[in-house]
TORKOLKOL-453488 format. One record per residue (C-alpha): x, y, z. Coordinates in steps of 0.2 Angstrom, whole numbers, plus 5000, padded with zeros to 4 digits. Layout:
<pts>
XYZ/...
</pts>
This chain:
<pts>
501353514767/502653504780/502353674786/500453624789/501053464799/502253574810/500953704813/499653564818/500953494830/501353654838/499453694840/499253514848/500653534860/500153714865/498253664868/498653484876/499853544889/498853664900/497353544898/498453394904/498953494919/497153534924/496753354922/498253294933/497753414947/495853354946/496153174945/497353084957/497152904952/498552864940/497552744929/496052854928/497253004924/498052904910/496352864901/495753034903/497453104895/497352974882/495653014877/495953204877/497453174866/496553074853/494953194853/496153344851/497053264837/495453214827/494853394829/496453464822/496353334808/494553384804/495053564803/496553534791/495453414780/494153564779/495453674772/495953534759/497553464768/497853284769/498953234783/498953044780/
</pts>
Protein backbone atom coordinates (compact mmCIF):
# COMPACT_ATOMS: atom_id res chain seq x y z
CA UNK A 1 0.00 0.00 0.00
CA UNK A 2 2.82 2.44 0.78
CA UNK A 3 4.29 1.76 -2.64
CA UNK A 4 1.03 2.80 -4.29
CA UNK A 5 0.92 6.00 -2.26
CA UNK A 6 4.51 6.82 -3.24
CA UNK A 7 3.77 6.18 -6.91
CA UNK A 8 0.67 8.39 -6.77
CA UNK A 9 2.66 11.19 -5.11
CA UNK A 10 5.38 10.90 -7.75
CA UNK A 11 2.88 11.00 -10.62
CA UNK A 12 1.07 13.90 -8.96
CA UNK A 13 4.28 15.92 -8.64
CA UNK A 14 5.47 15.12 -12.16
CA UNK A 15 2.15 16.12 -13.72
CA UNK A 16 1.49 19.17 -11.57
CA UNK A 17 4.82 20.97 -11.97
CA UNK A 18 4.81 21.64 -15.74
CA UNK A 19 1.13 22.54 -15.74
CA UNK A 20 1.67 25.00 -12.88
CA UNK A 21 4.57 26.61 -14.74
CA UNK A 22 2.33 27.11 -17.76
CA UNK A 23 -0.39 28.63 -15.59
CA UNK A 24 2.15 30.94 -13.96
CA UNK A 25 3.19 32.25 -17.38
CA UNK A 26 -0.40 32.82 -18.51
CA UNK A 27 -1.91 34.36 -15.39
CA UNK A 28 -0.02 37.31 -13.92
CA UNK A 29 -2.47 38.22 -11.14
CA UNK A 30 -1.30 36.47 -7.97
CA UNK A 31 -4.77 35.87 -6.58
CA UNK A 32 -6.11 34.30 -9.79
CA UNK A 33 -2.89 32.34 -10.17
CA UNK A 34 -3.30 30.87 -6.68
CA UNK A 35 -6.94 29.96 -7.32
CA UNK A 36 -6.12 28.32 -10.67
CA UNK A 37 -3.25 26.31 -9.16
CA UNK A 38 -5.40 25.27 -6.19
CA UNK A 39 -8.24 24.06 -8.42
CA UNK A 40 -5.76 22.25 -10.67
CA UNK A 41 -4.20 20.47 -7.70
CA UNK A 42 -7.57 19.34 -6.35
CA UNK A 43 -8.79 18.10 -9.73
CA UNK A 44 -5.56 16.22 -10.42
CA UNK A 45 -5.62 14.62 -6.98
CA UNK A 46 -9.25 13.52 -7.43
CA UNK A 47 -8.44 12.02 -10.84
CA UNK A 48 -5.52 10.06 -9.41
CA UNK A 49 -7.68 8.95 -6.47
CA UNK A 50 -10.32 7.73 -8.93
CA UNK A 51 -7.76 5.77 -10.92
CA UNK A 52 -6.39 4.08 -7.81
CA UNK A 53 -9.87 3.23 -6.56
CA UNK A 54 -10.64 1.62 -9.94
CA UNK A 55 -7.73 -0.74 -9.29
CA UNK A 56 -9.04 -1.60 -5.85
CA UNK A 57 -6.70 0.48 -3.68
CA UNK A 58 -8.07 2.69 -0.94
CA UNK A 59 -5.79 5.55 0.03
CA UNK A 60 -7.92 6.88 2.87
